[in-house]
A tleap script that builds the chain and sets N, CA, C and O, in Angstrom:
source leaprc.protein.ff14SB
mol = sequence {
  NMET HIE SER PHE SER ILE PHE PHE GLY MET
  VAL SER GLY VAL GLN ILE ALA VAL ILE VAL
  VAL VAL ALA LEU LEU PHE PHE GLY GLY LYS
  LYS ILE PRO GLU LEU MET LYS GLY LEU GLY
  GLY GLY ILE LYS GLU PHE LYS ASN ALA ALA
  LYS GLU GLU ASP PRO GLU GLU LYS ILE GLU
  GLU LYS CLYS
}
set mol.1.N position { -70.729 -25.285 -7.045 }
set mol.1.CA position { -71.817 -26.297 -6.467 }
set mol.1.C position { -72.882 -26.183 -7.062 }
set mol.1.O position { -73.492 -27.253 -7.047 }
set mol.2.N position { -73.514 -25.225 -7.693 }
set mol.2.CA position { -74.527 -24.961 -9.057 }
set mol.2.C position { -74.194 -25.966 -9.434 }
set mol.2.O position { -75.385 -26.273 -9.394 }
set mol.3.N position { -73.541 -27.189 -9.922 }
set mol.3.CA position { -73.372 -28.313 -10.511 }
set mol.3.C position { -74.268 -29.208 -9.802 }
set mol.3.O position { -75.369 -29.535 -10.246 }
set mol.4.N position { -73.556 -29.789 -8.162 }
set mol.4.CA position { -74.189 -30.606 -7.430 }
set mol.4.C position { -75.400 -30.477 -6.481 }
set mol.4.O position { -75.835 -31.288 -5.664 }
set mol.5.N position { -75.931 -28.938 -6.888 }
set mol.5.CA position { -77.687 -28.872 -7.391 }
set mol.5.C position { -78.494 -29.176 -8.207 }
set mol.5.O position { -79.720 -29.284 -8.237 }
set mol.6.N position { -77.631 -29.315 -8.926 }
set mol.6.CA position { -77.944 -29.032 -10.613 }
set mol.6.C position { -78.725 -31.447 -10.251 }
set mol.6.O position { -79.827 -31.928 -9.989 }
set mol.7.N position { -77.592 -31.939 -10.437 }
set mol.7.CA position { -77.366 -33.631 -10.279 }
set mol.7.C position { -78.500 -34.208 -8.995 }
set mol.7.O position { -79.260 -35.155 -8.791 }
set mol.8.N position { -77.953 -32.735 -8.214 }
set mol.8.CA position { -80.201 -34.100 -7.320 }
set mol.8.C position { -81.447 -33.065 -8.027 }
set mol.8.O position { -82.449 -33.247 -7.336 }
set mol.9.N position { -81.573 -32.655 -8.479 }
set mol.9.CA position { -82.376 -32.236 -9.032 }
set mol.9.C position { -83.373 -33.347 -9.846 }
set mol.9.O position { -84.517 -33.789 -9.742 }
set mol.10.N position { -81.808 -33.557 -11.001 }
set mol.10.CA position { -82.176 -35.098 -11.638 }
set mol.10.C position { -81.998 -36.341 -11.288 }
set mol.10.O position { -81.502 -37.320 -11.845 }
set mol.11.N position { -82.498 -36.138 -10.245 }
set mol.11.CA position { -82.660 -37.654 -9.270 }
set mol.11.C position { -83.800 -37.975 -8.733 }
set mol.11.O position { -84.097 -37.060 -7.965 }
set mol.12.N position { -84.743 -38.932 -8.724 }
set mol.12.CA position { -86.014 -39.382 -8.937 }
set mol.12.C position { -86.257 -40.214 -7.783 }
set mol.12.O position { -85.483 -41.166 -7.884 }
set mol.13.N position { -87.104 -40.345 -6.508 }
set mol.13.CA position { -86.756 -41.028 -6.212 }
set mol.13.C position { -86.734 -42.627 -6.757 }
set mol.13.O position { -86.076 -43.555 -6.287 }
set mol.14.N position { -87.611 -42.646 -7.833 }
set mol.14.CA position { -87.344 -44.587 -8.891 }
set mol.14.C position { -86.086 -44.553 -8.519 }
set mol.14.O position { -85.801 -45.190 -7.505 }
set mol.15.N position { -84.778 -43.647 -9.386 }
set mol.15.CA position { -83.795 -44.114 -9.688 }
set mol.15.C position { -83.308 -44.154 -8.598 }
set mol.15.O position { -82.467 -45.047 -8.494 }
set mol.16.N position { -83.487 -43.502 -7.624 }
set mol.16.CA position { -82.393 -44.123 -5.906 }
set mol.16.C position { -82.806 -45.466 -5.475 }
set mol.16.O position { -82.004 -46.310 -5.075 }
set mol.17.N position { -84.835 -45.753 -5.619 }
set mol.17.CA position { -84.851 -47.165 -5.672 }
set mol.17.C position { -84.030 -48.145 -6.192 }
set mol.17.O position { -83.314 -48.877 -5.508 }
set mol.18.N position { -84.147 -48.172 -7.659 }
set mol.18.CA position { -83.388 -48.414 -8.127 }
set mol.18.C position { -81.839 -49.029 -7.936 }
set mol.18.O position { -81.210 -50.086 -7.871 }
set mol.19.N position { -81.739 -47.997 -7.907 }
set mol.19.CA position { -79.911 -47.886 -7.069 }
set mol.19.C position { -79.736 -48.858 -6.189 }
set mol.19.O position { -79.128 -49.901 -6.425 }
set mol.20.N position { -80.429 -48.463 -4.803 }
set mol.20.CA position { -80.493 -49.565 -4.267 }
set mol.20.C position { -80.405 -51.063 -4.493 }
set mol.20.O position { -79.624 -51.961 -4.175 }
set mol.21.N position { -81.885 -50.920 -5.388 }
set mol.21.CA position { -82.223 -52.415 -5.215 }
set mol.21.C position { -81.161 -53.270 -6.258 }
set mol.21.O position { -81.226 -54.452 -6.596 }
set mol.22.N position { -79.640 -51.678 -6.835 }
set mol.22.CA position { -78.714 -52.479 -8.104 }
set mol.22.C position { -78.274 -53.185 -6.938 }
set mol.22.O position { -78.258 -54.405 -7.102 }
set mol.23.N position { -77.885 -52.749 -5.720 }
set mol.23.CA position { -76.194 -52.438 -5.007 }
set mol.23.C position { -76.413 -54.088 -3.966 }
set mol.23.O position { -75.701 -55.044 -3.660 }
set mol.24.N position { -77.686 -53.684 -3.749 }
set mol.24.CA position { -78.466 -55.132 -2.827 }
set mol.24.C position { -77.674 -56.625 -3.667 }
set mol.24.O position { -76.749 -57.345 -3.291 }
set mol.25.N position { -78.757 -56.657 -5.269 }
set mol.25.CA position { -78.272 -57.448 -5.787 }
set mol.25.C position { -77.135 -57.624 -5.479 }
set mol.25.O position { -77.014 -58.610 -4.752 }
set mol.26.N position { -75.960 -56.968 -5.760 }
set mol.26.CA position { -74.740 -56.734 -6.040 }
set mol.26.C position { -73.554 -56.659 -5.025 }
set mol.26.O position { -72.350 -56.575 -5.266 }
set mol.27.N position { -74.059 -56.699 -4.099 }
set mol.27.CA position { -73.150 -57.236 -1.967 }
set mol.27.C position { -73.885 -58.017 -1.259 }
set mol.27.O position { -73.493 -58.708 -0.318 }
set mol.28.N position { -75.290 -57.917 -1.799 }
set mol.28.CA position { -76.084 -58.803 -0.768 }
set mol.28.C position { -76.719 -58.177 0.998 }
set mol.28.O position { -76.007 -57.769 1.916 }
set mol.29.N position { -77.522 -58.245 0.990 }
set mol.29.CA position { -78.579 -58.193 1.835 }
set mol.29.C position { -77.030 -57.797 3.068 }
set mol.29.O position { -76.852 -56.628 3.407 }
set mol.30.N position { -76.148 -58.842 3.547 }
set mol.30.CA position { -75.891 -58.918 4.864 }
set mol.30.C position { -74.807 -58.480 4.658 }
set mol.30.O position { -74.294 -58.452 5.777 }
set mol.31.N position { -73.484 -57.791 3.339 }
set mol.31.CA position { -72.547 -57.351 3.165 }
set mol.31.C position { -72.819 -55.880 3.681 }
set mol.31.O position { -72.361 -55.424 4.728 }
set mol.32.N position { -73.989 -54.909 2.400 }
set mol.32.CA position { -74.236 -53.666 3.165 }
set mol.32.C position { -73.565 -52.710 4.676 }
set mol.32.O position { -72.755 -51.827 4.954 }
set mol.33.N position { -74.766 -53.812 5.443 }
set mol.33.CA position { -74.638 -53.292 6.878 }
set mol.33.C position { -73.093 -52.869 6.937 }
set mol.33.O position { -72.716 -51.788 7.389 }
set mol.34.N position { -72.407 -53.673 6.519 }
set mol.34.CA position { -71.076 -54.121 6.745 }
set mol.34.C position { -69.780 -52.818 5.928 }
set mol.34.O position { -68.644 -52.515 6.292 }
set mol.35.N position { -70.379 -52.470 5.084 }
set mol.35.CA position { -69.637 -51.437 3.534 }
set mol.35.C position { -69.895 -50.346 4.898 }
set mol.35.O position { -69.055 -50.038 5.743 }
set mol.36.N position { -71.709 -49.761 4.785 }
set mol.36.CA position { -71.747 -48.506 6.046 }
set mol.36.C position { -71.252 -48.303 6.933 }
set mol.36.O position { -71.119 -47.097 7.142 }
set mol.37.N position { -70.664 -49.258 8.021 }
set mol.37.CA position { -70.049 -48.796 8.697 }
set mol.37.C position { -68.585 -48.879 8.620 }
set mol.37.O position { -67.841 -48.378 9.463 }
set mol.38.N position { -68.172 -49.566 7.521 }
set mol.38.CA position { -66.962 -48.630 6.920 }
set mol.38.C position { -66.980 -47.734 6.672 }
set mol.38.O position { -65.967 -47.151 7.060 }
set mol.39.N position { -67.781 -47.012 6.052 }
set mol.39.CA position { -67.550 -46.565 5.447 }
set mol.39.C position { -67.624 -44.839 6.664 }
set mol.39.O position { -66.809 -43.926 6.799 }
set mol.40.N position { -69.036 -45.101 7.325 }
set mol.40.CA position { -69.256 -43.843 8.654 }
set mol.40.C position { -67.645 -44.438 9.387 }
set mol.40.O position { -66.951 -43.468 9.694 }
set mol.41.N position { -66.974 -45.786 9.699 }
set mol.41.CA position { -65.961 -45.383 10.146 }
set mol.41.C position { -64.505 -44.078 9.483 }
set mol.41.O position { -63.891 -43.089 9.884 }
set mol.42.N position { -64.579 -44.779 8.533 }
set mol.42.CA position { -63.653 -43.413 7.853 }
set mol.42.C position { -64.014 -42.426 7.739 }
set mol.42.O position { -63.061 -41.716 8.059 }
set mol.43.N position { -65.028 -41.662 7.406 }
set mol.43.CA position { -65.714 -40.386 7.264 }
set mol.43.C position { -65.479 -39.810 8.872 }
set mol.43.O position { -65.000 -38.698 9.097 }
set mol.44.N position { -66.129 -41.282 10.508 }
set mol.44.CA position { -65.349 -40.227 11.772 }
set mol.44.C position { -63.757 -39.983 11.095 }
set mol.44.O position { -63.543 -38.926 10.502 }
set mol.45.N position { -62.816 -40.877 11.204 }
set mol.45.CA position { -61.398 -40.765 10.559 }
set mol.45.C position { -60.932 -40.258 10.482 }
set mol.45.O position { -60.001 -39.996 11.242 }
set mol.46.N position { -61.383 -39.447 8.975 }
set mol.46.CA position { -61.445 -37.905 8.847 }
set mol.46.C position { -61.961 -36.590 9.237 }
set mol.46.O position { -61.592 -35.430 9.052 }
set mol.47.N position { -62.879 -37.125 9.803 }
set mol.47.CA position { -63.444 -35.078 10.869 }
set mol.47.C position { -62.122 -35.343 11.926 }
set mol.47.O position { -61.481 -34.331 12.208 }
set mol.48.N position { -61.797 -36.277 12.362 }
set mol.48.CA position { -60.698 -36.626 13.535 }
set mol.48.C position { -59.283 -36.004 13.063 }
set mol.48.O position { -59.007 -34.823 13.273 }
set mol.49.N position { -58.745 -36.560 12.656 }
set mol.49.CA position { -57.651 -35.797 11.220 }
set mol.49.C position { -58.019 -34.735 10.720 }
set mol.49.O position { -57.266 -34.391 9.809 }
set mol.50.N position { -58.823 -34.069 10.899 }
set mol.50.CA position { -59.295 -32.871 9.911 }
set mol.50.C position { -59.056 -31.546 10.842 }
set mol.50.O position { -58.522 -30.470 10.571 }
set mol.51.N position { -59.649 -32.031 12.029 }
set mol.51.CA position { -59.716 -31.488 13.748 }
set mol.51.C position { -58.468 -31.041 14.404 }
set mol.51.O position { -58.218 -29.989 14.991 }
set mol.52.N position { -57.683 -32.172 14.150 }
set mol.52.CA position { -56.307 -32.280 14.955 }
set mol.52.C position { -55.527 -31.494 14.031 }
set mol.52.O position { -55.488 -31.534 12.801 }
set mol.53.N position { -54.684 -30.503 15.173 }
set mol.53.CA position { -53.700 -29.497 14.479 }
set mol.53.C position { -52.271 -30.470 15.021 }
set mol.53.O position { -51.974 -31.306 15.875 }
set mol.54.N position { -51.473 -29.467 13.513 }
set mol.54.CA position { -50.253 -30.167 13.443 }
set mol.54.C position { -49.805 -29.006 14.555 }
set mol.54.O position { -50.126 -27.894 14.973 }
set mol.55.N position { -48.446 -30.493 14.798 }
set mol.55.CA position { -48.447 -30.489 16.048 }
set mol.55.C position { -47.035 -29.510 15.801 }
set mol.55.O position { -46.379 -29.328 16.827 }
set mol.56.N position { -46.416 -28.752 14.318 }
set mol.56.CA position { -45.946 -27.899 14.165 }
set mol.56.C position { -46.534 -25.823 14.278 }
set mol.56.O position { -46.186 -24.642 14.296 }
set mol.57.N position { -47.547 -26.744 14.313 }
set mol.57.CA position { -48.369 -25.731 14.912 }
set mol.57.C position { -48.565 -25.105 16.799 }
set mol.57.O position { -48.494 -23.962 17.252 }
set mol.58.N position { -48.762 -26.133 17.330 }
set mol.58.CA position { -48.243 -26.313 18.598 }
set mol.58.C position { -47.587 -25.560 19.340 }
set mol.58.O position { -47.738 -24.846 20.331 }
set mol.59.N position { -46.266 -26.118 18.117 }
set mol.59.CA position { -45.298 -25.801 19.381 }
set mol.59.C position { -45.076 -23.546 18.847 }
set mol.59.O position { -44.933 -22.552 19.560 }
set mol.60.N position { -45.140 -23.679 17.791 }
set mol.60.CA position { -44.829 -21.792 17.451 }
set mol.60.C position { -45.995 -21.576 17.705 }
set mol.60.O position { -46.558 -21.372 16.629 }
set mol.61.N position { -47.184 -21.451 19.102 }
set mol.61.CA position { -47.793 -20.650 19.936 }
set mol.61.C position { -47.369 -20.542 21.104 }
set mol.61.O position { -47.645 -19.581 21.822 }
set mol.62.N position { -46.333 -21.924 21.599 }
set mol.62.CA position { -45.697 -21.976 23.226 }
set mol.62.C position { -45.004 -20.621 22.989 }
set mol.62.O position { -45.387 -19.624 23.600 }
set mol.63.N position { -44.191 -20.584 22.285 }
set mol.63.CA position { -43.319 -19.496 22.201 }
set mol.63.C position { -43.882 -18.005 21.857 }
set mol.63.O position { -43.105 -17.053 21.786 }
savepdb mol mol.pdb
quit
């Protein structure tokens, strides 16, 4: 976790702006919302799958 905070300590606002501009040039303005929607859907499915219990655990609880 320490290396994670060090990484974000080195990233400035100007660098983030450059990354955003490069992403816009690479993907185009119309494609970015589609990519973010897909990313959000993937994260949502991952969270739902993580919350679900295994069927085997449910069977053991009933015993």
